[in-house]
C-alpha positions as CSV (number, residue, x, y, z in Angstrom):
1,M,109.5,88.3,-19.7
2,S,111.7,91.2,-19.2
3,K,114.4,91.2,-16.4
4,P,113.9,93.5,-13.5
5,S,115.7,96.7,-13.7
6,E,118.7,97.5,-11.5
7,K,116.5,100.0,-9.7
8,N,114.0,97.4,-8.9
9,Q,116.7,95.0,-7.9
10,A,118.1,97.6,-5.5
11,T,114.7,98.2,-4.1
12,A,114.1,94.5,-3.8
13,G,117.4,94.1,-2.1
14,A,116.6,96.9,0.3
15,A,113.3,95.5,1.2
16,K,114.7,92.1,2.3
17,P,116.3,93.2,5.6
18,T,113.0,94.4,7.1
19,P,112.4,91.2,9.2
20,V,115.9,91.7,10.8
21,K,114.9,95.2,11.9
22,K,111.7,93.9,13.3
23,A,113.5,91.2,15.2
24,T,116.0,93.7,16.6
25,A,113.1,96.0,17.6
26,A,111.4,93.0,19.3
27,K,114.6,92.1,21.1
28,K,115.0,95.7,22.3
29,T,111.4,95.7,23.5
30,A,111.9,92.4,25.2
31,A,115.1,93.7,26.8
32,K,113.2,96.7,28.0
33,K,110.5,94.6,29.4
34,T,113.0,92.4,31.1
35,A,114.8,95.4,32.5
36,V,111.5,96.8,33.7
37,T,110.6,93.4,35.1
38,K,114.0,93.1,36.9
39,K,113.6,96.6,38.1
40,A,110.1,95.9,39.4
41,T,111.4,92.7,41.0
42,A,114.2,94.5,42.6
43,A,111.8,97.2,43.9
44,T,109.5,94.5,45.2
45,K,112.4,92.7,47.0
46,K,113.5,96.0,48.4
47,A,110.0,96.8,49.6
48,A,109.7,93.4,51.1
49,A,113.1,93.8,52.8
50,T,112.0,97.2,54.0
51,N,108.7,95.8,55.3
52,K,110.5,93.0,56.9
53,A,113.0,95.3,58.6
54,A,110.2,97.7,59.7
55,P,109.1,95.7,62.7
56,A,112.7,95.4,63.9
57,K,113.3,99.1,63.5
58,Q,110.0,99.8,65.2
59,A,110.9,97.5,68.0
60,A,114.3,99.1,68.3
61,A,112.7,102.5,68.3
62,T,110.2,101.4,70.9
63,K,113.0,100.1,73.1
64,Q,114.9,103.3,72.8
65,A,111.8,105.3,73.6
66,A,110.9,103.0,76.6
67,P,113.3,104.5,79.1
68,A,112.0,108.0,78.5
69,K,108.4,106.7,79.0
70,K,109.6,104.8,82.1
71,A,111.3,107.9,83.5
72,T,108.3,110.1,83.0
73,A,105.7,107.6,84.1
74,P,104.8,107.9,87.7
75,A,106.2,105.2,89.9
76,K,103.7,102.5,90.9
77,T,103.5,102.2,94.6
78,K,102.6,98.9,96.2
79,T,99.6,99.3,98.3
80,K,99.9,97.4,101.6
81,A,96.9,95.6,102.8
82,K,95.3,97.3,105.8
83,A,96.0,95.5,109.0
84,K,93.0,94.0,110.5
85,P,91.8,96.0,113.6
86,E,92.6,94.4,116.9
87,S,89.6,93.1,118.6
88,H,88.8,94.2,122.1
89,A,89.3,90.6,123.5
90,S,92.7,90.4,121.8
91,L,93.7,93.8,123.2
92,V,92.7,92.8,126.7
93,R,94.8,89.6,126.5
94,R,97.8,91.5,125.1
95,A,97.6,94.3,127.8
96,R,97.2,91.9,130.6
97,R,100.2,89.8,129.4
98,I,102.4,93.0,129.4
99,N,101.2,93.7,132.9
100,R,102.1,90.2,134.1
101,E,105.6,90.6,132.6
102,L,106.0,94.0,134.3
103,A,104.9,92.5,137.6
104,E,107.8,90.0,137.4
105,V,110.4,92.7,136.5
106,Y,109.1,95.3,139.0
107,S,108.0,93.1,141.8
108,Y,109.1,95.9,144.2
109,A,107.2,98.7,142.4
110,H,105.9,101.3,144.9
111,P,105.0,105.0,145.2
112,E,108.2,106.9,144.8
113,L,107.4,109.7,147.2
114,D,108.5,109.5,150.8
115,F,105.6,109.9,153.2
116,E,104.5,108.8,156.7
117,N,100.8,109.6,156.5
118,P,98.0,110.7,154.0
119,F,98.7,114.4,154.6
120,E,102.4,114.1,153.7
121,L,101.6,112.0,150.6
122,L,99.0,114.6,149.5
123,V,101.4,117.5,149.9
124,A,104.3,115.7,148.3
125,T,102.1,114.7,145.3
126,V,101.1,118.3,144.8
127,L,104.7,119.4,145.0
128,S,105.8,116.7,142.4
129,A,104.2,118.6,139.5
130,Q,106.8,119.7,136.9
131,T,109.7,118.1,138.9
132,T,111.0,114.7,139.9
133,D,110.0,112.7,142.9
134,L,113.6,112.7,143.9
135,R,113.7,116.5,144.2
136,V,110.4,116.4,146.2
137,N,111.8,113.7,148.5
138,Q,114.9,115.8,149.1
139,T,112.7,118.9,149.9
140,T,109.9,117.6,152.1
141,P,111.9,116.5,155.2
142,R,112.5,120.2,156.2
143,L,108.9,121.2,155.2
144,F,107.3,118.4,157.3
145,A,109.7,119.0,160.2
146,A,108.5,122.7,160.3
147,Y,104.8,122.0,159.6
148,P,103.8,118.4,160.5
149,T,100.0,118.9,160.4
150,P,97.4,120.7,158.2
151,E,96.8,123.2,161.0
152,D,100.5,124.0,161.2
153,L,100.8,124.5,157.4
154,A,97.6,126.5,157.1
155,A,98.9,129.0,159.8
156,A,102.5,129.3,158.3
157,N,104.2,132.3,156.9
158,P,103.9,132.0,153.0
159,E,107.3,133.4,152.5
160,E,108.9,130.8,154.8
161,V,107.0,128.0,153.0
162,E,108.1,129.4,149.6
163,E,111.8,129.3,150.7
164,L,111.4,125.7,152.0
165,I,109.9,124.3,148.7
166,R,111.9,126.5,146.3
167,P,113.9,123.5,145.0
168,T,110.7,122.0,143.5
169,G,110.1,124.9,141.2
170,F,107.0,127.0,140.7
171,F,107.3,127.5,144.5
172,R,104.9,130.5,144.7
173,A,102.0,128.7,143.0
174,K,102.8,125.5,145.0
175,T,102.9,127.4,148.3
176,K,99.4,128.8,147.5
177,S,98.1,125.3,146.7
178,I,99.5,123.4,149.7
179,M,98.6,126.1,152.2
180,G,95.1,126.3,150.6
181,L,94.5,122.5,150.9
182,A,95.8,122.6,154.4
183,A,93.3,125.2,155.4
184,A,90.5,123.3,153.6
185,L,91.4,120.1,155.6
186,R,91.4,122.1,158.8
187,D,88.2,123.9,158.1
188,N,86.1,121.2,156.3
189,H,87.5,117.8,157.2
190,G,88.6,118.1,160.8
191,G,92.3,118.2,159.9
192,E,92.1,114.8,158.1
193,V,92.6,113.9,154.5
194,P,89.3,112.6,153.1
195,G,89.2,109.1,151.5
196,R,86.8,109.9,148.7
197,I,87.7,111.2,145.3
198,E,84.7,113.6,145.3
199,D,86.2,115.4,148.3
200,L,89.8,115.3,147.3
201,V,89.4,116.9,143.9
202,K,87.7,119.9,145.6
203,L,90.9,120.7,147.4
204,P,93.2,123.4,146.0
205,G,95.8,122.0,143.6
206,V,94.3,118.5,143.6
207,G,93.2,116.8,140.4
208,R,92.3,113.2,139.6
209,K,95.9,112.1,139.3
210,T,96.8,113.4,142.7
211,A,93.6,112.1,144.2
212,F,94.2,108.5,142.9
213,V,97.8,108.6,144.1
214,V,96.5,109.3,147.6
215,L,93.5,106.9,147.5
216,G,95.6,104.1,146.1
217,N,98.6,104.4,148.3
218,A,97.2,105.8,151.6
219,F,93.7,104.3,151.7
220,G,94.0,101.2,149.6
221,V,91.3,102.4,147.1
222,P,92.1,101.2,143.6
223,G,92.9,104.0,141.1
224,I,94.7,104.6,137.8
225,T,97.4,107.3,138.0
226,V,97.7,108.9,134.5
227,D,100.9,110.9,134.6
228,T,103.2,111.7,131.6
229,H,105.0,108.3,131.8
230,F,101.7,106.4,132.0
231,G,100.1,108.2,129.1
232,R,103.2,107.9,126.9
233,L,103.6,104.1,127.4
234,V,99.9,103.1,127.0
235,R,99.9,104.9,123.7
236,R,103.2,103.2,122.6
237,W,101.7,99.8,123.5
238,K,98.6,100.7,121.5
239,W,96.3,100.2,124.5
240,T,94.6,103.5,123.6
241,E,95.1,106.5,121.3
242,E,93.5,108.9,123.7
243,T,95.6,111.9,125.0
244,D,93.2,113.4,127.5
245,P,94.1,111.9,131.0
246,V,90.5,111.3,131.9
247,K,89.8,109.4,128.6
248,V,93.1,107.5,129.0
249,E,92.0,106.5,132.5
250,A,88.6,105.3,131.3
251,A,90.1,103.3,128.4
252,I,92.7,101.5,130.6
253,A,90.2,100.8,133.3
254,D,88.2,98.9,130.8
255,L,91.2,96.5,130.2
256,F,92.0,95.5,133.7
257,P,90.2,94.4,136.8
258,K,89.8,97.1,139.4
259,S,92.1,95.3,141.8
260,E,95.0,95.8,139.4
261,W,94.7,99.5,138.9
262,T,97.0,100.9,141.6
263,M,99.9,98.4,141.0
264,L,99.5,98.6,137.2
265,S,100.1,102.4,137.6
266,H,103.2,101.8,139.6
267,R,104.6,99.2,137.1
268,V,104.0,101.3,134.1
269,I,105.5,104.5,135.7
270,F,108.5,102.5,136.9
271,H,109.1,101.2,133.3
272,G,108.7,104.6,131.8
273,R,111.2,106.2,134.2
274,R,113.8,103.4,134.0
275,I,113.7,102.0,130.5
276,C,111.0,103.3,128.1
277,H,112.1,106.9,128.1
278,S,110.4,109.7,126.2
279,R,113.2,110.7,123.8
280,K,115.3,107.6,123.6
281,P,113.8,104.3,124.8
282,A,116.3,101.6,125.7
283,C,114.6,99.0,123.4
284,G,117.6,96.7,123.4
285,A,117.4,96.3,127.2
286,C,113.7,96.1,127.5
287,P,112.3,93.0,129.1
288,I,109.0,93.2,127.2
289,A,110.5,94.1,123.8
290,G,108.9,91.0,122.2
291,L,105.4,92.3,123.3
292,C,105.9,95.9,122.3
293,P,104.4,97.1,118.9
294,S,106.7,100.1,119.0
295,Y,109.9,98.2,119.4
296,G,112.7,100.0,117.4
297,E,111.7,103.5,118.3
298,G,114.7,103.7,120.6
299,E,118.2,102.2,120.8
300,T,118.1,98.4,119.9
301,D,121.8,97.6,120.4
302,P,121.9,95.7,123.8
303,E,125.1,97.2,125.0
304,K,124.2,100.8,124.0
305,A,120.7,100.4,125.5
306,K,122.2,99.3,128.9
307,K,123.9,102.7,129.2
308,L,120.5,104.4,129.0
309,L,119.0,102.6,132.0
310,K,118.2,104.8,135.0
311,Y,117.9,104.4,138.8
312,E,118.4,100.9,140.1
313,M,118.3,99.4,136.6
314,G,121.4,101.4,135.8
315,G,123.1,100.8,139.1
316,L,122.2,104.3,140.3
317,P,120.4,105.5,143.4
318,G,116.6,105.5,143.4
319,Q,114.3,108.4,144.0
320,R,113.4,107.8,147.6
321,L,115.5,108.7,150.6
322,K,113.6,106.0,152.5
323,P,112.8,103.2,150.1
324,P,110.8,100.1,151.1
325,P,112.8,97.1,152.5
326,D,112.5,95.1,149.3
327,Y,113.8,97.8,147.0
328,P,116.9,96.4,145.2
329,G,118.6,99.8,144.6
330,K,120.4,102.4,146.6
331,A,118.6,105.1,148.6
332,A,118.7,108.6,147.2
333,P,121.1,111.1,148.8
334,P,119.7,114.1,150.8
335,L,119.5,117.5,149.2
336,G,123.0,119.0,148.7
337,A,124.8,115.7,149.2
338,A,127.3,114.6,146.6
């Protein structure tokens, strides 16, 4: 057998390394696969980390956005439960308790107009419109000295009457009223003041308030006097929400026995003039503060509130020049006195 040629040997020698190349290629392929696998694993881990961090980022973003939402969102207001309406029986008990307390504080309550008879009280009450009882009391002595009876006043010179009552204000209109009622008393009632509200309200310048003042204090007929003080206080005490005097009168009459009407009026008016003022009530010095649903509308500091008290409560003269014997304050000075 012949020996292979050198060419064939070379060829044979060159063919032998083929497995090595295949192994190298396999290794390279494996390395590539490993790299791809590692890359995929890294990507997977990164994605997992990203997904894990996403809720935290989202929460952080939500927290940062929360204040803006809170700022723009409308504030929630707490709705207070509506107070249960006061029953009529409860209102009656509360109103009568306040009246009892006032009766102890103002045991000396009385009409604050000076008068000697029904005619003087009638005229003085008409003159008290739009002024104080004090100013009326300082004015009427000269008027009644000059014209003591309805007949005298009806026959007077209007200009002279105007000059006498000038200090009370609105003296021309008031002169017309008092001279007109004096003439009506002379012509229709024999010079006497009638004791019925139906007759009184027909007189010039006389309304229900004036009529009840006269009936209650000159004839002993119970009546509720709804003046500005009375109306203000009964609304502050939530006895009624009415503002019309006739409706106020009816509402309060329903809370008290008829026998209390006249003195109730005096007590409430006394309290309104001395303590429960219109603009600045002296809440801190009020003897019925614990019963008042409007406590706090005025001065609550006790020392400051004391400085707001008027008339005898504040150590000052009262409104009458001739007060009743049990009055604890000082008599008012005459007109023009210091």
